[in-house]
PLY file of the C-alpha trace (Angstrom):
ply
format ascii 1.0
element vertex 200
property float x
property float y
property float z
element edge 199
property int vertex1
property int vertex2
end_header
-227.86 -19.46 84.29
-230.27 -20.26 87.14
-228.61 -23.65 87.72
-225.13 -22.18 88.24
-223.43 -23.23 91.47
-223.69 -20.63 94.30
-220.03 -19.57 94.10
-220.30 -18.99 90.34
-223.65 -17.23 90.77
-222.08 -14.76 93.23
-219.31 -13.91 90.73
-221.80 -13.53 87.87
-224.02 -11.25 89.94
-221.04 -9.07 90.85
-219.95 -8.82 87.20
-223.48 -8.10 86.02
-223.68 -5.09 88.35
-220.32 -3.72 87.17
-220.89 -0.85 84.66
-217.78 -1.98 82.74
-219.28 -5.42 82.05
-220.99 -6.06 78.73
-223.70 -8.73 79.03
-224.47 -10.82 75.94
-227.56 -13.00 76.30
-227.32 -16.16 74.19
-230.33 -18.12 73.04
-229.24 -21.64 71.96
-231.94 -21.65 69.29
-230.78 -18.37 67.70
-228.53 -18.31 64.64
-226.30 -15.72 66.35
-225.61 -18.21 69.15
-224.53 -20.89 66.68
-222.23 -18.38 64.97
-220.76 -17.39 68.33
-220.34 -21.07 69.22
-218.40 -21.59 65.97
-215.95 -18.87 67.05
-215.56 -20.53 70.45
-215.06 -23.91 68.76
-212.32 -22.66 66.41
-210.36 -21.40 69.38
-211.01 -24.53 71.47
-210.13 -26.98 68.68
-206.65 -25.59 68.23
-205.06 -24.54 64.93
-204.74 -27.98 63.30
-208.37 -29.09 63.75
-209.79 -25.60 63.27
-208.39 -25.57 59.74
-210.45 -28.60 58.69
-213.14 -27.40 56.33
-216.55 -27.16 57.99
-215.55 -28.88 61.26
-216.07 -25.87 63.53
-219.48 -25.23 61.97
-220.43 -28.93 62.36
-219.44 -28.90 66.04
-221.32 -25.64 66.62
-224.41 -27.04 64.89
-224.28 -30.21 67.02
-223.94 -28.02 70.13
-227.06 -26.08 69.09
-225.64 -22.81 70.39
-224.72 -24.28 73.80
-221.31 -22.94 74.78
-220.61 -25.70 77.30
-221.44 -28.47 74.79
-219.38 -26.71 72.12
-216.37 -26.63 74.46
-216.84 -30.24 75.55
-217.13 -31.47 71.97
-214.02 -29.49 71.02
-212.10 -30.98 73.96
-212.95 -34.59 73.10
-212.06 -34.02 69.44
-208.75 -32.44 70.42
-208.04 -35.37 72.76
-208.97 -37.78 69.92
-211.68 -39.44 72.02
-213.93 -38.87 69.00
-212.68 -38.62 65.44
-213.56 -35.66 63.27
-215.27 -38.02 60.82
-217.75 -39.77 63.12
-221.23 -38.45 64.05
-221.17 -36.03 66.99
-223.59 -36.18 69.95
-226.07 -33.29 69.89
-226.78 -33.12 73.62
-224.77 -33.13 76.85
-226.33 -36.45 77.94
-225.46 -38.01 74.59
-221.90 -36.76 74.80
-221.31 -38.10 78.31
-222.91 -41.47 77.55
-220.89 -41.93 74.34
-217.71 -40.76 76.07
-218.09 -43.25 78.92
-218.65 -46.08 76.45
-215.31 -45.26 74.84
-213.61 -45.10 78.25
-215.17 -48.47 79.18
-213.71 -50.09 76.05
-210.34 -48.48 76.72
-210.09 -49.65 80.33
-211.72 -53.08 79.98
-215.13 -54.30 81.12
-214.15 -55.92 84.42
-211.99 -53.04 85.73
-214.61 -50.57 84.56
-217.52 -52.30 86.28
-215.83 -53.12 89.59
-213.42 -50.22 90.04
-213.56 -47.21 87.71
-217.34 -46.79 87.42
-217.94 -47.01 91.21
-215.10 -44.52 91.86
-216.42 -42.12 89.25
-220.02 -42.23 90.47
-219.01 -42.00 94.12
-217.20 -38.73 93.35
-220.25 -37.63 91.40
-222.34 -37.97 94.54
-219.87 -35.99 96.69
-220.36 -32.25 96.12
-217.22 -31.27 98.03
-215.19 -34.18 96.71
-213.68 -37.06 98.67
-210.22 -38.25 99.65
-208.93 -41.58 98.38
-208.97 -43.23 101.81
-212.64 -42.43 102.40
-213.56 -43.55 98.89
-211.79 -46.88 99.38
-213.59 -47.41 102.69
-217.02 -46.60 101.23
-216.47 -48.86 98.21
-215.00 -51.71 100.26
-211.67 -51.64 98.43
-208.60 -53.07 100.15
-206.62 -49.82 100.13
-206.59 -46.24 98.83
-204.00 -47.16 96.22
-206.72 -48.76 94.09
-208.69 -45.49 94.15
-205.61 -43.47 93.21
-204.88 -45.87 90.35
-208.46 -45.44 89.13
-208.23 -41.65 89.36
-205.08 -41.76 87.23
-207.07 -43.65 84.57
-209.96 -41.18 84.90
-207.79 -38.06 84.87
-209.97 -36.32 82.27
-212.92 -36.35 84.67
-211.54 -35.46 88.11
-209.30 -32.86 89.76
-207.43 -32.95 93.05
-208.19 -30.09 95.44
-207.07 -28.98 98.89
-209.72 -27.37 101.05
-208.76 -24.73 103.65
-207.79 -26.29 106.96
-207.36 -29.81 105.54
-204.00 -31.55 105.21
-204.99 -34.21 102.70
-206.13 -34.06 99.09
-209.70 -34.47 97.92
-210.81 -35.48 94.47
-213.91 -34.16 92.79
-215.55 -34.23 89.38
-214.13 -31.49 87.17
-217.32 -30.26 85.49
-220.50 -29.53 87.43
-222.68 -30.54 84.47
-221.01 -33.96 84.38
-221.42 -34.39 88.14
-225.13 -33.61 87.83
-225.45 -36.04 84.92
-223.79 -38.81 86.95
-226.45 -38.46 89.64
-229.03 -39.75 87.18
-226.81 -42.35 85.52
-228.59 -45.54 86.56
-225.77 -47.93 85.71
-223.44 -45.84 87.82
-225.81 -45.62 90.77
-226.26 -49.40 90.65
-222.48 -49.77 90.97
-222.45 -47.96 94.34
-222.90 -49.72 97.69
-226.62 -49.79 98.56
-226.30 -47.70 101.74
-224.48 -44.94 99.85
-226.83 -45.15 96.86
-229.79 -44.50 99.14
-228.05 -41.51 100.72
-227.28 -39.80 97.37
0 1
1 2
2 3
3 4
4 5
5 6
6 7
7 8
8 9
9 10
10 11
11 12
12 13
13 14
14 15
15 16
16 17
17 18
18 19
19 20
20 21
21 22
22 23
23 24
24 25
25 26
26 27
27 28
28 29
29 30
30 31
31 32
32 33
33 34
34 35
35 36
36 37
37 38
38 39
39 40
40 41
41 42
42 43
43 44
44 45
45 46
46 47
47 48
48 49
49 50
50 51
51 52
52 53
53 54
54 55
55 56
56 57
57 58
58 59
59 60
60 61
61 62
62 63
63 64
64 65
65 66
66 67
67 68
68 69
69 70
70 71
71 72
72 73
73 74
74 75
75 76
76 77
77 78
78 79
79 80
80 81
81 82
82 83
83 84
84 85
85 86
86 87
87 88
88 89
89 90
90 91
91 92
92 93
93 94
94 95
95 96
96 97
97 98
98 99
99 100
100 101
101 102
102 103
103 104
104 105
105 106
106 107
107 108
108 109
109 110
110 111
111 112
112 113
113 114
114 115
115 116
116 117
117 118
118 119
119 120
120 121
121 122
122 123
123 124
124 125
125 126
126 127
127 128
128 129
129 130
130 131
131 132
132 133
133 134
134 135
135 136
136 137
137 138
138 139
139 140
140 141
141 142
142 143
143 144
144 145
145 146
146 147
147 148
148 149
149 150
150 151
151 152
152 153
153 154
154 155
155 156
156 157
157 158
158 159
159 160
160 161
161 162
162 163
163 164
164 165
165 166
166 167
167 168
168 169
169 170
170 171
171 172
172 173
173 174
174 175
175 176
176 177
177 178
178 179
179 180
180 181
181 182
182 183
183 184
184 185
185 186
186 187
187 188
188 189
189 190
190 191
191 192
192 193
193 194
194 195
195 196
196 197
197 198
198 199
């Protein structure tokens, strides 16, 4: 995909030029893509959910042939964030928005607005991630422990990483598509300190 991050693009280009690589071009609008997505979904859902009649096909149809949306929808169903009976979002933006609303209700409005949302959107603005101490300083929090507590609550969204030559741990958003979506999430941007919001 043209929007793939540079490191992924380099790997894809190397694989594409390997004679042993078979390239399958997927068109989200094509029936073959939806069928392929259903296969991906059955594997991603796990045996218990995959056995539910018509669920894999319903997820694949909602994903519209998009592999990344199919995997995300499968993951949230498996984690019971969404139930198999409720309507499924049919776009990445719809999925993320609906998911965050459920997280907001789970964590409580006040903690969400003044701690978790700012932490999440600050990481979304940091391409290389950020350590807890820096995040606490930027957000004006009393100590890094509050950031670490928030990251524990937001574990499905962020990973800890160690960059070469650094002693500490950075945190960054797990999925690039979610990080890009956060950049345009107005409620999240409004939760950031003004000076940082202008720099993003």
